[in-house]
C-alpha positions in Angstrom: -54.2 62.2 -7.9 -57.4 60.6 -6.5 -59.0 62.3 -3.5 -61.3 60.1 -1.4 -64.7 61.7 -0.8 -67.7 60.3 1.2 -71.1 59.4 -0.1 -72.6 62.7 1.3 -70.2 64.8 -0.8 -70.8 62.7 -3.9 -74.6 63.1 -3.5 -74.2 66.9 -3.1 -72.1 67.1 -6.2 -74.7 65.0 -8.2 -77.4 67.4 -7.0 -75.4 70.5 -8.1 -74.7 68.9 -11.5 -78.3 67.9 -12.0 -77.4 64.3 -12.9 -77.5 60.8 -11.6 -74.0 60.3 -13.0 -75.0 58.1 -15.9 -77.6 60.0 -17.9 -77.3 63.3 -19.9 -79.9 65.9 -20.4 -80.0 69.5 -21.6 -80.2 71.0 -18.1 -76.8 69.6 -17.2 -75.2 71.0 -20.3 -76.8 74.4 -20.3 -75.3 75.0 -16.8 -71.8 75.4 -18.4 -72.9 78.5 -20.2 -72.2 80.3 -16.9 -68.8 78.8 -16.5 -66.9 79.8 -19.6 -64.5 82.0 -17.6 -62.8 78.8 -16.5 -61.3 78.3 -19.9 -58.7 80.2 -21.9 -58.8 79.2 -25.6 -56.5 82.0 -26.9 -54.3 80.7 -29.8 -51.0 79.2 -28.8 -49.6 79.1 -32.4 -49.9 81.1 -35.6 -53.4 81.2 -37.1 -53.1 79.8 -40.6 -56.6 80.3 -41.9 -57.0 82.6 -45.0 -60.4 83.7 -43.9 -60.9 87.1 -42.1 -61.8 86.7 -38.4 -61.3 88.0 -34.9 -57.8 86.8 -34.1 -54.7 88.8 -34.7 -52.1 86.8 -36.6 -48.4 87.0 -35.9 -47.7 87.8 -39.5 -48.0 91.4 -40.5 -50.1 92.4 -43.5 -53.0 94.6 -44.6 -55.2 94.1 -41.6 -57.1 96.7 -39.6 -55.0 96.5 -36.4 -52.0 98.9 -36.4 -48.8 97.2 -35.4 -45.7 99.4 -36.1 -43.9 101.8 -38.5 -40.7 100.9 -40.4 -38.6 102.2 -43.3 -40.3 101.9 -46.6 -39.1 99.0 -48.7 -39.5 98.4 -52.5 -42.8 96.6 -53.0 -44.6 98.2 -50.0 -48.0 99.7 -50.7 -47.6 103.4 -51.1 -51.1 103.9 -49.6 -49.7 102.8 -46.2 -46.9 105.4 -46.1 -46.9 107.3 -42.8 -46.4 110.9 -44.0 -46.1 112.4 -40.5 -43.1 110.1 -39.6 -41.7 110.6 -43.1 -41.8 114.4 -42.7 -40.3 114.3 -39.2 -37.4 112.0 -40.0 -36.8 112.9 -43.7 -37.0 109.2 -44.6 -39.9 107.4 -46.0 -41.7 105.2 -43.5 -44.7 102.8 -43.9 -47.3 101.5 -41.5 -47.7 97.8 -40.8 -50.9 96.1 -39.6 -51.7 92.7 -38.1 -54.1 90.6 -40.1 -57.2 89.1 -38.5 -57.7 85.4 -39.0 -60.7 83.2 -38.5 -60.2 80.1 -36.2 -63.0 77.5 -36.4 -63.1 75.1 -33.4 -63.8 71.4 -33.7 -64.6 69.1 -30.8 -64.3 65.3 -31.2 -66.1 63.6 -28.3 -65.7 59.9 -27.6 -68.8 58.2 -26.2 -67.7 54.6 -27.0 -68.0 51.6 -24.8 -64.8 52.2 -22.7 -66.1 55.7 -21.8 -69.3 54.1 -20.3 -67.6 53.5 -17.0 -67.4 55.4 -13.7 -66.6 54.1 -10.2 -67.4 57.2 -8.1 -69.2 60.2 -9.5 -69.8 60.3 -13.2 -69.4 58.0 -16.2 -66.4 59.1 -18.2 -68.7 59.7 -21.1 -70.9 62.0 -19.0 -67.8 64.0 -17.9 -66.7 64.1 -21.5 -70.0 65.6 -22.5 -69.8 68.2 -19.7 -66.3 69.2 -20.9 -67.5 69.4 -24.6 -70.4 71.6 -23.5 -68.1 74.0 -21.6 -65.8 74.3 -24.6 -68.8 74.8 -27.0 -70.2 77.6 -24.9 -66.8 79.3 -24.8 -66.6 79.0 -28.6 -69.9 80.7 -28.9 -68.8 83.5 -26.5 -65.7 84.3 -28.5 -67.7 84.4 -31.8 -65.9 81.5 -33.4 -67.6 78.8 -35.5 -68.2 75.4 -33.9 -68.1 72.0 -35.6 -67.0 68.5 -34.7 -67.3 64.8 -34.6 -69.2 62.7 -32.0 -69.3 58.9 -31.9 -70.2 55.8 -29.9 -69.8 52.2 -30.8 -72.6 52.2 -33.4 -72.8 55.7 -34.8 -70.6 58.6 -35.8 -72.0 62.1 -36.4 -70.3 64.9 -38.3 -71.2 68.6 -37.6 -69.9 71.2 -40.0 -68.8 74.6 -38.6 -71.6 77.0 -37.7 -72.0 80.0 -35.5 -74.0 81.3 -32.5 -76.5 79.4 -30.3 -77.6 77.1 -33.2 -74.2 75.4 -33.4 -73.9 74.9 -29.6 -77.4 73.5 -29.1 -76.9 71.3 -32.2 -73.8 69.8 -30.6 -75.4 69.4 -27.2 -78.4 67.6 -28.6 -76.2 65.1 -30.4 -74.2 64.4 -27.2 -77.5 63.5 -25.5 -78.8 61.4 -28.4 -75.5 59.4 -28.7 -75.2 58.8 -25.0 -78.8 57.6 -24.9 -78.5 55.3 -27.9 -75.3 53.6 -26.8 -75.9 49.8 -26.6 -73.7 46.8 -25.9 -73.5 45.7 -29.5 -70.4 44.7 -31.6 -68.3 47.8 -32.2 -68.7 49.5 -35.6 -67.0 52.8 -35.0 -63.7 53.6 -33.3 -61.4 56.5 -32.5 -59.3 56.0 -35.6 -62.3 56.3 -37.8 -63.5 59.5 -35.9 -60.0 61.1 -36.2 -59.9 60.3 -39.9 -63.2 62.0 -40.4 -62.1 65.0 -38.3 -59.0 65.2 -40.5 -61.1 65.5 -43.6 -63.5 68.0 -42.0 -61.1 70.5 -40.3 -59.7 73.3 -42.3 -56.1 74.6 -41.8 -55.8 77.0 -38.9 -58.5 75.4 -36.8 -58.4 74.6 -33.1 -59.1 70.9 -32.5 -60.2 69.3 -29.2 -60.1 65.5 -28.8 -62.0 64.3 -25.7 -61.5 60.6 -25.0 -59.9 58.1 -22.7 -57.6 57.1 -25.6 -58.0 53.4 -24.8 -58.3 52.8 -28.6 -55.2 54.8 -29.5 -53.2 53.0 -32.2 -50.8 53.7 -35.0 -53.6 54.9 -37.3 -54.8 57.4 -34.7 -51.3 58.7 -34.3 -50.9 59.2 -38.1 -54.1 61.2 -38.2 -53.0 63.3 -35.2 -49.6 63.9 -36.8 -51.1 65.0 -40.1 -53.6 67.4 -38.4 -51.0 68.9 -36.1 -49.1 70.2 -39.2 -51.8 72.8 -39.9 -53.9 73.0 -36.8 -53.6 73.4 -33.0 -54.6 70.2 -31.2 -55.6 69.9 -27.5 -56.0 66.4 -26.1 -58.3 65.9 -23.1 -58.0 62.4 -21.5 -60.8 61.2 -19.3 -59.7 59.0 -16.4 -61.3 57.2 -13.5 -59.7 56.4 -10.1 -60.5 52.7 -10.4 -58.2 52.6 -13.5 -55.2 53.8 -11.4 -55.9 52.3 -8.0 -57.8 49.0 -7.8 -59.7 48.1 -4.6 -57.8 46.3 -1.9 -60.7 44.2 -0.5 -63.2 42.6 -2.8 -65.4 39.5 -2.5 -67.5 37.4 -4.7 -67.2 37.0 -8.5 -68.1 39.0 -11.6 -69.0 38.2 -15.2 -66.9 40.2 -17.6 -66.6 40.2 -21.4 -63.9 41.3 -24.0 -66.6 41.6 -26.6 -66.1 38.1 -27.9 -66.2 35.8 -24.9 -67.5 36.1 -21.3 -65.4 35.2 -18.3 -66.1 34.8 -14.6 -63.4 36.3 -12.4 -62.9 36.1 -8.6 -62.8 39.6 -7.2 -60.8 38.4 -4.2 -57.9 37.4 -6.4 -55.2 39.9 -5.5 -52.8 38.6 -8.2 -55.5 39.4 -10.8 -55.8 43.0 -9.5 -52.0 43.3 -9.5 -51.8 42.3 -13.1 -54.6 44.6 -14.0 -52.8 47.6 -12.3 -49.6 46.8 -14.1 -51.4 46.7 -17.5 -53.1 50.0 -16.8 -49.8 51.7 -15.9 -48.1 50.3 -19.0 -50.9 51.3 -21.3 -50.9 54.8 -19.9 -47.1 55.1 -20.2 -47.3 53.9 -23.8 -50.0 56.4 -24.6 -48.1 59.3 -23.0 -44.9 58.5 -24.8 -46.6 58.1 -28.2 -48.4 61.5 -27.8 -45.3 63.3 -26.6 -43.4 62.1 -29.7 -45.9 64.1 -31.7 -45.2 67.2 -29.6 -48.6 67.0 -27.8 -49.4 66.9 -24.1 -52.7 65.5 -22.9 -54.6 67.2 -20.1 -56.2 64.8 -17.7 -59.8 65.1 -16.3 -61.1 62.8 -13.7 -64.7 61.5 -13.8 -64.7 61.3 -10.0 -64.8 65.1 -9.4 -66.9 68.0 -10.8 -65.3 69.6 -13.9 -65.5 73.1 -12.5 -63.7 72.1 -9.4 -60.8 70.6 -11.4 -60.5 73.7 -13.6 -60.6 76.0 -10.7 -57.8 74.2 -8.9 -55.5 74.2 -12.0 -55.8 76.9 -14.7 -56.5 75.4 -18.1 -55.8 76.8 -21.5 
């Protein structure tokens, strides 16, 4: 839901975020190191990675974390027999432990042409970078390894998993570089390509974040998501702008727009045009939601018109 705010409020938010709404710098993204408490990235499904790590798996095995005692069964390791319980009950019991698993985190951030839009506070691409920074700092805090994919219309960058400050700063610098290098040139990269690359990069048992407006979502994207969902946990973050949901009621003059191939002049006062635009936006969103839900996924919506911390405070996100 869009909440109308005045110019004074927007200017105050821009000052707090250290941005003009369209440009990225390290000061903006370092700020989120103090806001990691707003996220909960605890696993929602079984960790499938075979590497030792800091998360307790639901399966019981030869880990370090004690779980329970049960009757000894043929094949159990005799070294785990609980002799105290065995002596007390007269029946052989064995100890069970929970295994610790590693969970790399990958962030795919879309900085393509459709993300270079914002009608009130921030461009969607800037808000996407803020969200990616918050997730990255949280990953560093939990001790997980961070990797991912970043792309704009001309470039795609792959970052293999790494740990500590190095991984976070590497990701933030790439966000800034790609946002700065975005130019109105013919599209060479898209969401499907980025998801395909993420599919090859991510190992089973990973947590995958996909941050985009999903305007490029197609059948190939859905196939990549379906394949990755079989062995990983996926969290979709959709960036939206109020203009895409509620078009202005009173506009004057004309505007030159382009679909990437041809340029058109449209009359901004044409209410029929705005009505058709609104209908197309609603239909596109419904189609996207339906397609995603068929995969068993549910996108979380983030508006570019309000500070990220404010949105996360109002509704707990995990």
